[in-house]
SENUGU-8371 format. One record per residue (C-alpha): residue number from 1; x, y, z. Coordinates in Angstrom, 1 decimal, padded with zeros to 4 digits, m for minus. Layout:
<atoms>
balum_east_north_up
NUM_X_Y_Z .
...
</atoms>
This chain:
<atoms>
balum_east_north_up
1_012.5_m007.0_036.6 .
2_010.4_m009.6_038.5 .
3_006.7_m009.0_038.3 .
4_004.9_m008.7_041.6 .
5_001.4_m007.8_040.6 .
6_000.1_m008.1_044.2 .
7_002.0_m005.2_045.7 .
8_m000.2_m004.0_048.5 .
9_m000.3_m000.4_047.5 .
10_m003.4_001.9_047.4 .
11_m003.9_003.7_044.1 .
12_m005.9_006.9_043.9 .
13_m007.1_006.6_040.3 .
14_m007.0_009.4_037.8 .
15_m008.4_010.2_034.4 .
16_m006.9_011.8_031.3 .
17_m007.1_012.3_027.6 .
18_m005.1_012.4_024.4 .
19_m004.7_015.8_022.8 .
20_m003.2_017.2_019.6 .
21_m002.7_020.9_020.0 .
22_m000.9_021.1_016.6 .
23_m004.2_020.2_015.0 .
24_m006.2_023.0_016.5 .
25_m005.9_026.9_016.6 .
26_m003.8_028.3_019.4 .
27_m006.7_030.4_020.6 .
28_m008.6_027.2_021.3 .
29_m005.9_025.6_023.6 .
30_m006.6_027.6_026.7 .
31_m010.3_026.8_026.7 .
32_m009.6_023.2_026.0 .
33_m007.3_023.0_028.9 .
34_m009.8_024.7_031.2 .
35_m012.5_022.4_030.1 .
36_m010.3_019.3_030.6 .
37_m009.6_020.3_034.2 .
38_m013.2_021.2_034.9 .
39_m014.3_017.8_033.7 .
40_m012.0_016.2_036.3 .
41_m009.1_015.1_034.1 .
42_m005.6_015.0_035.5 .
43_m003.4_013.8_032.6 .
44_m003.0_014.8_028.9 .
45_m000.8_013.0_026.4 .
46_000.6_015.1_023.5 .
47_003.1_015.2_020.7 .
48_003.5_011.5_019.8 .
49_002.6_012.3_016.1 .
50_004.1_015.8_015.8 .
51_007.5_015.3_014.2 .
52_006.5_017.1_011.0 .
53_005.5_020.2_013.0 .
54_008.5_020.0_015.3 .
55_011.0_019.7_012.5 .
56_009.4_020.7_009.2 .
57_012.7_020.5_007.3 .
58_016.0_018.7_008.4 .
59_017.5_020.6_011.3 .
60_014.8_023.3_011.5 .
61_013.4_022.9_015.0 .
62_010.2_024.6_015.8 .
63_009.7_024.6_019.6 .
64_007.6_027.6_020.4 .
65_004.2_026.0_019.7 .
66_005.1_023.0_021.9 .
67_006.5_025.2_024.7 .
68_003.2_027.2_024.7 .
69_001.0_024.1_024.6 .
70_002.8_022.5_027.5 .
71_002.5_025.7_029.5 .
72_m001.2_026.2_028.7 .
73_m002.0_022.7_029.8 .
74_000.2_022.8_032.9 .
75_m001.0_026.1_034.1 .
76_m004.6_024.7_033.9 .
77_m003.5_022.1_036.5 .
78_m003.0_019.2_034.0 .
79_000.0_016.8_034.0 .
80_001.6_016.2_030.6 .
81_002.7_012.9_029.2 .
82_005.1_013.9_026.4 .
83_005.4_011.4_023.5 .
84_008.4_011.0_021.3 .
85_007.2_011.2_017.6 .
86_009.2_008.3_016.0 .
87_006.0_006.5_014.9 .
88_005.5_009.2_012.2 .
89_008.8_010.2_010.6 .
90_008.2_013.2_008.3 .
91_008.3_013.1_004.5 .
92_011.8_014.7_004.2 .
93_013.1_011.7_006.3 .
94_012.2_009.4_003.5 .
95_014.1_011.6_001.0 .
96_017.1_011.5_003.3 .
97_017.0_007.7_004.0 .
98_014.9_006.1_001.2 .
99_015.9_002.6_002.4 .
100_014.4_003.1_005.9 .
101_011.0_001.9_004.8 .
102_010.0_m001.6_005.8 .
103_009.1_m004.3_003.3 .
104_006.4_m006.9_003.6 .
105_007.0_m010.6_003.2 .
106_006.4_m010.3_m000.6 .
107_009.1_m007.7_m000.9 .
108_006.8_m004.7_m001.4 .
109_007.9_m001.4_000.2 .
110_005.5_000.0_002.8 .
111_005.3_003.6_001.6 .
112_004.9_007.0_003.2 .
113_001.4_008.3_003.6 .
114_000.1_007.0_006.9 .
115_002.2_006.0_010.0 .
116_004.7_003.5_011.3 .
117_006.5_003.6_008.0 .
118_010.0_002.5_009.2 .
119_012.1_m000.6_009.6 .
120_013.3_m001.2_013.2 .
121_016.6_m002.5_011.8 .
122_017.5_000.7_009.9 .
123_020.4_002.1_011.9 .
124_020.3_005.6_010.4 .
125_016.6_006.0_011.2 .
126_017.2_004.7_014.7 .
127_019.8_007.4_015.2 .
128_017.3_010.0_013.9 .
129_014.7_008.7_016.4 .
130_017.2_009.0_019.3 .
131_018.2_012.4_018.1 .
132_014.7_013.9_018.3 .
133_014.0_012.1_021.6 .
134_017.2_013.6_023.0 .
135_016.3_017.1_021.8 .
136_012.9_016.8_023.5 .
137_014.3_015.3_026.7 .
138_017.0_018.0_027.0 .
139_014.6_020.8_026.3 .
140_011.9_019.7_028.7 .
141_014.1_017.9_031.4 .
142_013.3_020.5_034.0 .
143_009.8_021.5_032.9 .
144_007.5_021.2_035.9 .
145_004.5_020.2_033.8 .
146_006.1_017.1_032.2 .
147_005.2_014.2_034.5 .
148_005.8_011.2_032.2 .
149_007.0_010.2_028.8 .
150_005.7_007.8_026.1 .
151_008.2_006.4_023.6 .
152_006.8_006.0_020.1 .
153_003.3_004.7_019.7 .
154_001.7_001.2_019.4 .
155_004.6_m000.9_018.3 .
156_003.3_m003.7_016.1 .
157_000.2_m001.8_014.9 .
158_m000.6_m002.4_011.2 .
159_001.6_m005.5_011.1 .
160_004.8_m003.5_011.4 .
161_007.0_m005.7_013.7 .
162_008.3_m007.9_010.9 .
163_010.3_m006.2_008.1 .
164_011.8_m008.1_005.1 .
165_014.0_m005.2_004.0 .
166_017.7_m005.2_003.1 .
167_018.4_m003.5_006.5 .
168_016.6_m006.3_008.3 .
169_018.4_m009.0_006.4 .
170_021.8_m007.5_007.2 .
171_020.9_m007.1_010.9 .
172_019.5_m010.6_011.1 .
173_022.8_m012.1_009.9 .
174_024.7_m010.1_012.5 .
175_022.2_m011.3_015.2 .
176_022.5_m014.9_014.1 .
177_026.3_m014.8_014.3 .
178_026.2_m013.3_017.8 .
179_023.7_m016.0_018.9 .
180_025.3_m019.1_017.3 .
181_029.0_m018.0_017.1 .
182_029.7_m020.2_014.0 .
183_027.8_m021.6_011.1 .
184_028.3_m025.2_012.2 .
185_026.5_m024.6_015.4 .
186_023.6_m022.9_013.6 .
187_023.3_m025.8_011.1 .
188_023.2_m028.3_013.9 .
189_020.7_m026.3_016.0 .
190_018.4_m025.8_013.1 .
191_018.7_m029.4_011.7 .
192_019.7_m028.1_008.4 .
193_020.8_m031.5_007.2 .
194_017.1_m032.0_006.4 .
195_016.4_m031.0_002.8 .
196_020.1_m030.0_002.3 .
197_019.5_m026.6_003.9 .
198_023.1_m026.3_005.2 .
199_024.8_m022.9_005.0 .
200_028.6_m022.3_004.6 .
201_028.5_m018.7_005.9 .
202_026.1_m016.4_007.7 .
203_026.0_m014.1_004.7 .
204_024.1_m016.9_002.8 .
205_021.1_m016.7_005.2 .
206_018.1_m014.8_003.9 .
207_014.9_m014.0_005.8 .
208_012.2_m016.8_006.0 .
209_009.9_m015.5_003.3 .
210_009.1_m016.3_m000.3 .
211_010.3_m019.9_000.1 .
212_008.7_m022.6_m002.2 .
213_007.0_m024.2_000.8 .
214_007.3_m023.6_004.5 .
215_010.7_m022.5_005.8 .
216_012.5_m024.3_008.6 .
217_010.7_m023.8_011.9 .
218_014.0_m023.0_013.6 .
219_014.6_m020.3_010.9 .
220_011.1_m018.8_011.6 .
221_011.7_m018.9_015.4 .
222_015.1_m017.2_015.0 .
223_013.5_m014.4_012.9 .
224_010.8_m013.9_015.4 .
225_013.3_m013.7_018.3 .
226_015.4_m011.3_016.2 .
227_012.5_m009.1_015.3 .
228_011.3_m008.9_018.9 .
229_014.9_m007.9_020.0 .
230_014.9_m005.2_017.3 .
231_011.7_m003.6_018.7 .
232_013.0_m003.8_022.2 .
233_016.4_m002.3_021.3 .
234_014.7_000.5_019.3 .
235_012.6_001.3_022.3 .
236_015.5_001.1_024.8 .
237_017.7_003.5_022.7 .
238_015.1_006.2_023.3 .
239_014.4_005.3_026.9 .
240_018.1_005.6_027.7 .
241_018.5_009.0_026.1 .
242_015.4_010.4_027.8 .
243_016.7_009.2_031.2 .
244_020.0_011.0_030.6 .
245_018.0_014.2_031.0 .
246_014.7_013.6_032.6 .
247_013.6_012.0_035.9 .
248_010.0_011.6_034.8 .
249_008.9_007.9_034.3 .
250_008.9_006.4_030.8 .
251_006.3_004.2_029.3 .
252_005.0_002.8_026.0 .
253_001.4_002.1_024.9 .
254_000.8_m001.6_024.0 .
255_m002.2_m002.9_022.1 .
256_m004.7_m005.7_022.2 .
257_m003.8_m009.2_020.8 .
258_m000.4_m008.2_019.6 .
259_002.0_m011.0_020.2 .
260_004.7_m010.5_017.6 .
261_007.3_m009.0_020.1 .
262_008.0_m009.8_023.7 .
263_006.2_m007.1_025.7 .
264_007.6_m008.6_029.0 .
265_011.2_m008.2_027.7 .
266_010.5_m004.6_026.6 .
267_008.9_m003.7_030.0 .
268_012.2_m004.5_031.8 .
269_013.3_m001.0_030.8 .
270_010.0_000.9_031.3 .
271_008.9_002.5_034.5 .
272_005.3_001.5_033.9 .
273_003.3_000.2_030.9 .
274_000.1_001.3_029.2 .
275_m002.2_m000.2_026.7 .
276_m004.9_001.0_024.3 .
277_m008.4_m000.4_025.0 .
278_m011.0_m000.5_022.2 .
279_m013.7_m003.0_023.3 .
280_m016.1_m002.6_020.3 .
281_m013.3_m002.4_017.7 .
282_m011.7_m005.5_019.2 .
283_m015.0_m007.5_019.3 .
284_m015.3_m007.0_015.5 .
285_m011.6_m007.2_014.7 .
286_m009.7_m009.3_017.2 .
287_m011.8_m011.4_019.5 .
288_m012.6_m013.9_016.7 .
289_m016.0_m014.6_018.2 .
290_m019.0_m016.2_016.5 .
291_m021.6_m014.0_014.7 .
292_m024.1_m014.7_017.5 .
293_m021.6_m013.6_020.2 .
294_m020.8_m010.4_018.2 .
295_m024.5_m009.5_017.9 .
296_m025.1_m010.1_021.6 .
297_m022.2_m007.9_022.6 .
298_m022.0_m005.5_019.7 .
299_m022.4_m002.4_021.8 .
300_m020.7_m003.6_025.0 .
301_m017.7_m005.5_023.9 .
302_m016.6_m009.0_024.9 .
303_m017.0_m009.5_028.6 .
304_m013.5_m010.9_029.1 .
305_m011.2_m009.5_026.3 .
306_m010.5_m006.1_028.0 .
307_m010.1_m007.7_031.5 .
308_m007.6_m010.3_030.1 .
309_m005.4_m007.5_028.8 .
310_m005.7_m005.5_032.0 .
311_m004.4_m008.5_033.9 .
312_m001.8_m009.3_031.2 .
313_m000.3_m005.8_031.3 .
314_m000.4_m005.6_035.0 .
315_001.8_m008.6_035.0 .
316_004.0_m007.3_032.2 .
317_004.4_m003.9_033.9 .
318_005.4_m005.2_037.4 .
319_002.0_m004.1_038.8 .
320_002.2_m000.5_037.3 .
321_000.0_000.2_034.3 .
322_m002.5_002.6_032.7 .
323_m005.0_002.6_029.9 .
324_m003.5_005.2_027.7 .
325_m006.3_005.1_025.1 .
326_m009.9_004.2_026.1 .
327_m012.5_004.0_023.4 .
328_m015.1_006.8_024.0 .
329_m017.5_006.1_021.2 .
330_m017.6_004.6_017.7 .
331_m014.1_004.0_016.2 .
332_m013.1_004.2_012.5 .
333_m011.0_001.1_011.9 .
334_m013.0_m002.1_012.6 .
335_m015.2_m003.9_010.0 .
336_m018.3_m002.4_011.7 .
337_m018.3_000.5_014.2 .
338_m021.4_000.7_016.4 .
339_m021.8_003.2_019.2 .
340_m021.5_002.0_022.8 .
341_m024.5_001.2_024.9 .
342_m025.2_003.9_027.4 .
343_m023.1_003.4_030.5 .
344_m020.4_001.3_028.8 .
345_m017.6_003.9_028.7 .
346_m018.1_004.3_032.5 .
347_m018.1_000.5_032.9 .
348_m015.0_000.0_030.8 .
349_m013.2_002.7_032.9 .
350_m014.3_001.3_036.2 .
351_m013.3_m002.2_035.2 .
352_m009.8_m001.0_034.3 .
353_m009.5_000.7_037.6 .
354_m010.7_m002.3_039.5 .
355_m008.0_m004.4_037.8 .
356_m005.4_m001.9_039.1 .
357_m005.0_000.8_036.4 .
358_m003.6_003.9_037.9 .
359_m005.1_006.1_035.1 .
360_m007.6_005.8_032.3 .
361_m007.1_008.2_029.4 .
362_m009.7_008.7_026.6 .
363_m008.7_008.8_023.0 .
364_m009.3_011.5_022.0 .
365_m010.2_014.9_023.4 .
366_m011.9_016.2_020.2 .
367_m012.9_014.3_017.1 .
368_m010.8_015.3_014.2 .
369_m012.7_016.7_011.1 .
370_m010.0_015.6_008.7 .
371_m007.6_012.8_007.7 .
372_m007.7_009.1_008.4 .
373_m009.3_009.2_011.9 .
374_m012.1_011.7_011.3 .
375_m014.7_009.0_011.9 .
376_m013.2_008.2_015.3 .
377_m015.1_009.7_018.2 .
378_m013.7_011.8_021.0 .
379_m015.0_013.3_024.2 .
380_m016.0_016.3_022.1 .
381_m017.5_016.4_018.6 .
382_m015.6_018.4_015.9 .
383_m017.6_021.5_016.8 .
384_m016.5_021.2_020.5 .
385_m020.0_020.1_021.7 .
386_m020.0_017.2_024.2 .
387_m020.2_013.7_022.7 .
388_m022.5_011.2_024.4 .
389_m019.7_009.8_026.6 .
390_m018.9_013.2_028.1 .
391_m021.5_012.9_030.8 .
392_m020.3_009.4_031.7 .
393_m016.7_010.6_032.2 .
394_m017.9_013.5_034.2 .
395_m019.9_011.1_036.5 .
396_m016.8_008.8_036.8 .
397_m014.5_011.7_037.7 .
398_m016.8_012.5_040.6 .
399_m017.1_008.9_041.7 .
400_m013.4_008.2_041.9 .
401_m012.6_011.2_044.1 .
402_m011.4_009.9_047.5 .
403_m011.8_006.4_046.2 .
404_m008.4_004.6_046.7 .
405_m008.1_001.1_045.3 .
406_m005.8_m001.4_046.8 .
407_m004.9_m004.5_044.8 .
408_m005.9_m007.8_046.3 .
409_m003.9_m011.0_046.1 .
410_m005.3_m013.3_043.4 .
411_m005.6_m017.0_044.2 .
412_m005.0_m018.0_040.5 .
413_m002.1_m017.3_038.2 .
414_m002.3_m017.9_034.5 .
415_000.9_m018.0_032.5 .
416_001.2_m016.1_029.2 .
417_004.4_m016.3_027.1 .
418_005.1_m014.4_023.9 .
419_007.7_m017.0_022.8 .
420_005.0_m019.7_023.0 .
421_002.8_m017.5_020.8 .
422_005.5_m017.5_018.1 .
423_006.0_m021.3_018.4 .
424_002.2_m021.9_017.9 .
425_002.2_m019.5_014.9 .
426_005.1_m021.4_013.4 .
427_003.8_m024.9_014.1 .
428_000.1_m024.7_015.0 .
429_m000.6_m028.3_013.8 .
430_m004.2_m027.2_013.3 .
431_m005.7_m024.5_011.1 .
432_m007.2_m021.5_012.7 .
433_m005.8_m022.1_016.1 .
434_m003.4_m019.9_018.2 .
435_m001.7_m019.8_021.5 .
436_m003.6_m016.6_022.3 .
437_m006.9_m018.3_021.9 .
438_m005.9_m021.3_024.0 .
439_m004.9_m019.0_026.9 .
440_m007.9_m016.8_026.4 .
441_m010.2_m019.8_026.6 .
442_m008.7_m020.7_029.9 .
443_m009.0_m017.2_031.2 .
444_m012.7_m017.0_030.2 .
445_m013.4_m020.2_032.1 .
446_m011.8_m018.8_035.2 .
447_m013.6_m015.5_035.0 .
448_m017.0_m017.2_034.5 .
449_m016.5_m018.8_037.9 .
450_m016.1_m015.4_039.5 .
451_m012.3_m015.6_039.9 .
452_m009.8_m012.8_039.9 .
453_m006.7_m013.8_037.9 .
454_m003.1_m012.7_037.7 .
455_m001.7_m013.2_034.2 .
456_002.1_m013.5_034.5 .
457_005.1_m014.0_032.2 .
458_007.2_m017.1_032.7 .
459_010.1_m015.1_034.1 .
460_008.0_m014.0_037.1 .
461_007.2_m017.6_038.1 .
462_010.9_m018.6_037.9 .
463_010.9_m016.8_041.3 .
464_009.9_m019.4_043.8 .
465_008.5_m016.9_046.3 .
466_006.1_m015.5_043.7 .
467_005.2_m018.9_042.4 .
468_004.3_m020.0_046.0 .
469_001.8_m017.1_046.4 .
470_m000.8_m018.9_044.4 .
471_m003.2_m021.7_045.3 .
472_m003.6_m022.6_041.6 .
473_m001.1_m022.0_038.7 .
474_m002.2_m022.8_035.1 .
475_000.5_m023.0_032.4 .
476_m001.2_m023.9_029.1 .
477_000.6_m024.3_025.8 .
478_004.2_m023.4_026.8 .
479_006.0_m025.2_024.0 .
480_009.4_m024.3_025.4 .
481_009.9_m024.1_029.2 .
482_013.1_m023.0_030.9 .
483_014.6_m025.3_033.5 .
484_014.1_m022.6_036.3 .
485_010.4_m022.4_035.4 .
486_010.0_m026.1_035.4 .
487_011.7_m026.4_038.7 .
488_009.6_m023.6_040.3 .
489_006.3_m025.2_039.2 .
490_007.4_m028.6_040.4 .
491_008.1_m027.2_043.8 .
492_005.1_m024.9_044.0 .
493_003.0_m025.0_047.1 .
494_m000.2_m024.7_045.2 .
495_m001.8_m026.9_042.6 .
496_m000.2_m026.7_039.1 .
497_m001.9_m027.5_035.8 .
498_000.4_m028.1_032.9 .
499_m000.3_m028.6_029.2 .
500_m001.2_m029.2_026.5 .
501_002.1_m029.0_024.6 .
502_004.2_m028.3_027.7 .
503_007.9_m028.4_026.9 .
504_007.2_m029.9_023.5 .
505_010.0_m028.1_021.8 .
506_013.6_m026.9_022.3 .
507_014.5_m023.2_021.9 .
508_015.2_m024.0_018.2 .
509_011.9_m025.8_017.6 .
510_013.1_m029.4_017.7 .
511_011.4_m032.2_019.6 .
512_013.5_m032.8_022.8 .
513_014.7_m036.1_024.1 .
514_013.7_m037.4_026.6 .
515_010.3_m036.9_025.1 .
516_008.1_m034.2_026.4 .
517_006.9_m033.0_028.8 .
518_009.8_m034.5_030.9 .
519_008.4_m033.2_034.2 .
520_009.9_m035.0_037.1 .
521_006.8_m034.7_039.2 .
522_004.5_m036.3_036.6 .
523_005.0_m039.9_035.4 .
524_003.9_m039.4_031.8 .
525_005.2_m039.1_028.3 .
526_003.5_m037.7_025.2 .
527_003.6_m040.6_022.7 .
528_001.9_m038.8_019.8 .
529_m000.3_m035.8_019.1 .
530_m003.1_m035.0_016.7 .
531_m005.1_m032.0_015.6 .
532_m008.8_m032.2_015.1 .
533_m011.2_m030.9_012.4 .
534_m013.6_m028.4_013.7 .
535_m016.5_m030.7_012.8 .
536_m014.9_m033.7_014.4 .
537_m014.4_m033.0_018.1 .
538_m013.8_m035.8_020.6 .
539_m016.5_m036.5_023.3 .
540_m015.4_m036.6_027.0 .
541_m016.9_m039.2_029.3 .
542_m018.0_m036.5_031.7 .
543_m019.5_m034.2_029.1 .
544_m018.0_m031.6_026.8 .
545_m015.5_m032.0_024.0 .
546_m011.9_m032.0_023.1 .
547_m011.4_m029.5_020.2 .
548_m008.5_m028.5_018.0 .
549_m005.7_m030.6_019.6 .
550_m004.9_m033.5_021.9 .
551_m001.9_m035.5_023.0 .
552_m001.8_m039.3_023.5 .
553_m000.2_m040.1_026.8 .
554_001.7_m043.0_028.3 .
555_001.1_m042.4_032.0 .
556_001.1_m044.0_035.4 .
557_m000.6_m040.9_037.0 .
558_m004.2_m040.9_038.2 .
559_m006.6_m040.4_035.4 .
560_m009.2_m037.8_036.2 .
561_m010.8_m037.3_032.8 .
562_m010.8_m039.3_029.5 .
563_m012.4_m039.3_026.2 .
564_m015.1_m041.8_025.3 .
565_m012.4_m043.7_023.3 .
566_m010.6_m044.2_026.7 .
567_m007.7_m041.9_026.1 .
568_m006.6_m039.9_029.2 .
569_m007.1_m036.2_029.0 .
570_m006.5_m035.0_032.5 .
571_m004.1_m036.8_034.9 .
572_m002.9_m036.0_038.4 .
573_000.0_m036.9_040.7 .
574_m000.3_m035.1_044.1 .
575_m000.8_m031.4_043.4 .
576_000.6_m031.7_039.9 .
577_m001.9_m032.1_037.0 .
578_m001.5_m032.4_033.2 .
579_m004.1_m031.5_030.6 .
580_m003.4_m033.2_027.3 .
581_m006.0_m031.5_025.2 .
582_m007.7_m028.2_024.2 .
583_m011.2_m028.3_025.8 .
584_m014.4_m026.5_024.9 .
585_m016.0_m024.1_027.3 .
586_m018.4_m026.6_028.8 .
587_m015.5_m028.9_029.8 .
588_m013.3_m026.0_030.9 .
589_m016.0_m024.8_033.2 .
590_m016.1_m028.2_034.9 .
591_m012.3_m028.4_035.0 .
592_m012.1_m025.0_036.7 .
593_m014.7_m026.0_039.3 .
594_m012.9_m029.2_040.1 .
595_m009.5_m027.5_040.2 .
596_m010.7_m024.8_042.6 .
597_m012.3_m027.5_044.8 .
598_m008.9_m029.2_045.1 .
599_m007.2_m025.9_045.8 .
600_m009.9_m024.6_048.3 .
601_m010.7_m021.6_046.1 .
602_m014.4_m020.5_046.2 .
603_m016.2_m020.3_042.9 .
604_m019.6_m019.1_041.8 .
605_m021.2_m019.4_038.4 .
606_m021.8_m015.9_036.9 .
607_m025.0_m014.8_035.1 .
608_m024.6_m014.4_031.4 .
609_m022.4_m011.4_030.6 .
610_m021.8_m010.5_034.3 .
611_m018.3_m010.5_035.6 .
612_m016.6_m009.4_038.9 .
613_m013.3_m008.3_040.2 .
614_m012.0_m008.2_043.8 .
615_m009.8_m005.6_045.3 .
616_m008.7_m005.4_048.9 .
617_m011.7_m003.3_050.0 .
618_m014.4_m004.0_047.3 .
619_m016.0_m006.4_044.9 .
620_m016.9_m004.8_041.6 .
621_m019.7_m006.3_039.4 .
622_m020.0_m005.4_035.7 .
623_m022.9_m006.2_033.4 .
624_m021.8_m006.7_029.8 .
625_m025.1_m008.3_028.9 .
626_m027.9_m006.5_027.0 .
627_m030.4_m007.2_029.7 .
628_m030.5_m006.7_033.5 .
629_m029.4_m009.3_036.0 .
630_m029.9_m009.8_039.7 .
631_m026.6_m009.6_041.6 .
632_m026.4_m009.9_045.4 .
633_m030.0_m009.0_045.6 .
634_m029.7_m005.9_043.5 .
635_m030.7_m005.3_039.9 .
636_m027.7_m004.6_037.6 .
637_m028.8_m002.9_034.4 .
638_m027.0_m003.4_031.1 .
639_m023.8_m001.4_031.2 .
640_m024.2_m001.2_035.0 .
641_m021.5_m001.3_037.7 .
642_m022.1_m002.4_041.2 .
643_m019.5_m001.7_043.9 .
644_m019.7_m003.6_047.2 .
</atoms>
């Protein structure tokens, strides 16, 4: 699948919610369904955690409750997204297959008692997951109320991608033999002559954990590739069996800042993708912002984090995507869990729709009074009274009626690659740095200049026609680059910014020769690289700082920017540019303005906390700040949305 996120299609946005009928009395279902429809909701996701109710003992299938729930919801005019329940295998499953549980990198079993307690490599559990998915798909294949499917729930949540179990070890050895064919090739590819790490047989190879010091980078990369393939294969096995029976589209709900499996590879076999957006939880748990930043945006969320994922998953999903879970109030899982500022639930929802979401669903319909998520808000309180966000959702439902949104072509493409994320994790060369943060810093700099951005996987830009749509392409930190991607970027009609660390490694984490980046359009070679202490940044002659990382270049290209010690940082040859360092936001802002001037892209400096997004018909303004701002002659209150 080649991503084309600029498909010129109008979307009539819809809203939905996540509902758990098995957790509530049957006599409550009909009123819930009536109220959902009256609120203006269209979609309702159900059953993704219901295996213990569907099959309380092995082979004892209990369908009547689910039949009734689907009918009640459908007859109220709601469209059902039916989830397969493989994220929560029931307790009897552990008795049947005790070795299906994953192990952490210290060899400790990850026990039953919450969720996601399985190893992707356990073949018998995979067959059980396919079995229950097949039973559901067969039973509901012709049900007029089932309009979409969700496979499993939140792959990677709770650090569950990597398993160090016997099942994973066995599957890894098979995967290695298929990839390398013979042990000699593996030893050569991994450089196992170093430290006498040679193997005589694939059965000798363990997983890269519990070694005395760091394991071979090639070993780590192979394990990450393998683990990603296991997740994708697990998902595909359910997709295939659902499609044997049902014509309804199939999806999965991704998460924020999860990079340990290749979402783009998985999306090849999905009809659309969704993700789960929790702006306040993410600010505390995943943005990795300063304390000052967290305090300023504690009730609004980071101004760019949600937008980045909207653009990321639009690219991953070939232009089709939803928010399957939107935070409606305080959550239960972050270090601190404040309530949203008034208006923010509406703002988050409008922002998702402006970025091309077809649907925004709220998690959850009613707050649960029991178990692990009882402190997680819903649209309703546990007593069924409306929660504070209820009115905002009601307002939004009225606002989006007869409001089609057509995607606009972005001028800027930013590349995001999951394999690059693994490479940076394996060999960051600097403490507390990550590929995600590098790309996110670039995205923030673009957004602060009022730009709409397409975030694309490398495979999309291997297509020259898509590559040529953009006036500016930015590819930071791609440690391994395929030859087709290199060729497309060299031939691109627009301006291209490479680096840092472009093409710095082979697929097996070795330094290539000729030395990187080996780009035919740029006369430069990386002679050396260094990482920087947080308290020892390097000053730039034009202001701002090099932070975290820089490369020392031998180049004949035109030097546009250098450090005060006269080392080139930004060089140019025609429309091709190379950035040899990680820059702070001050320098990145200047860089973006200069790049956009070269590429004839208009920019405008945004007020603090204010962001915008363009569609074909409208410009949307969003105020994440905790104070009002003037935008286009109008006052935009905190939590406010302006549509022009």
